[in-house]
C-alpha positions as CSV (number, residue, x, y, z in Angstrom):
1,M,27.6,56.6,-12.5
2,N,26.5,55.8,-16.0
3,V,28.5,57.7,-18.6
4,S,27.2,58.2,-22.1
5,S,29.1,56.6,-25.0
6,R,29.2,60.1,-26.5
7,P,30.8,62.2,-23.7
8,H,29.7,65.6,-25.0
9,A,26.2,64.7,-26.2
10,P,23.0,66.2,-24.8
11,I,20.4,64.1,-23.1
12,N,17.2,64.1,-25.2
13,F,14.1,63.5,-23.1
14,A,11.9,62.4,-26.0
15,E,14.4,59.9,-27.2
16,K,14.8,58.4,-23.7
17,L,11.1,58.4,-23.0
18,A,10.5,56.5,-26.3
19,R,12.7,53.7,-24.9
20,I,10.4,53.2,-21.9
21,A,7.4,50.9,-22.4
22,D,6.2,50.4,-18.8
23,Q,4.4,53.0,-16.7
24,W,5.3,53.9,-13.2
25,Q,8.9,52.7,-13.7
26,P,11.3,55.6,-13.4
27,R,14.6,55.4,-15.3
28,V,17.8,57.3,-14.4
29,I,19.1,59.5,-17.2
30,A,21.7,61.5,-15.3
31,E,23.3,62.2,-11.9
32,L,24.3,65.4,-10.3
33,N,26.3,64.8,-7.1
34,D,24.0,62.5,-5.1
35,Y,20.9,63.4,-7.0
36,Q,19.4,61.5,-9.9
37,F,17.3,62.8,-12.8
38,K,14.7,60.2,-13.7
39,I,12.2,60.1,-16.5
40,V,8.9,58.2,-16.2
41,R,5.6,57.6,-18.0
42,I,2.5,57.4,-15.7
43,E,-1.2,57.1,-16.1
44,G,-3.9,56.5,-13.5
45,D,-3.7,56.6,-9.7
46,F,-0.6,56.0,-7.6
47,I,-0.5,55.3,-3.8
48,W,-0.3,57.6,-0.8
49,H,3.3,57.9,0.3
50,D,5.9,60.3,1.6
51,H,9.6,60.6,1.7
52,P,10.6,61.4,5.3
53,E,14.3,62.2,4.4
54,T,14.0,64.2,1.2
55,D,12.1,66.6,-1.0
56,E,10.9,65.4,-4.4
57,A,10.8,67.5,-7.6
58,F,8.2,66.7,-10.3
59,I,8.7,68.4,-13.8
60,V,6.0,67.7,-16.3
61,L,7.2,67.3,-19.9
62,E,3.9,66.2,-21.5
63,G,0.3,65.8,-20.2
64,M,-1.4,67.0,-17.0
65,L,-0.4,65.8,-13.6
66,R,-2.3,66.2,-10.4
67,I,-0.6,65.7,-7.1
68,D,-3.0,65.1,-4.3
69,F,-2.3,66.0,-0.6
70,R,-4.4,65.3,2.4
71,D,-5.4,69.0,2.4
72,G,-5.7,69.8,-1.3
73,S,-3.9,69.3,-4.6
74,V,-1.8,70.9,-7.2
75,T,-2.2,70.5,-11.0
76,L,0.8,70.7,-13.3
77,G,1.0,71.1,-17.1
78,P,3.8,70.8,-19.6
79,G,6.8,73.0,-18.6
80,E,5.7,73.3,-14.9
81,M,7.2,71.9,-11.8
82,Y,6.4,71.3,-8.1
83,V,8.6,70.3,-5.2
84,V,6.9,68.1,-2.6
85,P,8.6,68.9,0.7
86,K,10.1,66.0,2.7
87,G,7.6,64.2,4.9
88,V,4.5,65.5,3.1
89,E,2.2,62.7,2.1
90,H,1.2,62.8,-1.5
91,K,-0.4,60.8,-4.4
92,P,0.3,61.5,-8.1
93,Y,-2.6,61.1,-10.5
94,A,-2.8,61.3,-14.3
95,A,-6.2,61.0,-16.1
96,S,-4.2,60.3,-19.3
97,E,-0.5,59.6,-19.8
98,V,2.0,62.0,-18.4
99,K,5.7,62.1,-19.2
100,M,7.8,63.7,-16.6
101,L,11.2,64.2,-15.0
102,L,11.8,63.5,-11.3
103,I,14.7,64.8,-9.3
104,E,15.6,63.1,-6.0
105,P,18.5,61.6,-4.1
106,R,20.0,58.4,-5.4
107,G,18.3,55.4,-3.8
108,T,15.0,57.1,-3.1
109,A,12.1,54.6,-3.5
110,N,9.2,55.8,-5.6
111,T,6.8,54.6,-3.0
112,G,8.7,56.0,0.0
113,Q,8.2,53.9,3.1
114,A,4.7,52.6,1.9
115,G,6.3,49.9,-0.3
116,G,4.0,47.5,-2.1
117,E,3.5,46.3,-5.7
118,R,4.1,49.7,-7.2
119,T,7.6,49.9,-5.8
120,A,10.0,50.2,-8.8
121,A,13.6,49.0,-8.9
122,N,16.1,51.7,-8.2
123,D,19.1,52.8,-10.2
124,I,18.0,51.5,-13.6
125,W,19.6,53.6,-16.3
126,I,18.3,54.2,-19.7
């Protein structure tokens, strides 16, 4: 577990996001038991994927996020969240940059079992 050099300091989302240059590369900012809180910047289309073993929480901090499903979609704005149930195939999309927080178990691949060039390294702290 990564411990802040300032043990009683809050985690500032804007400060952490400002340190991320690449899109689609989630970075861990905290852990709670076996769950990681990850921030990420995204823009454009992702790939269809699922997470057979876990739910995945999307919390939008800035921008508009659409999560497509095979039978519809949900659109989230700043301050909104959605939990994709485990095993449900989905594809995030952002017409312009979205900054968000993800909550998922440690070791969860961003592309699920789909893999491919969009798979980001896990457990990278910022």
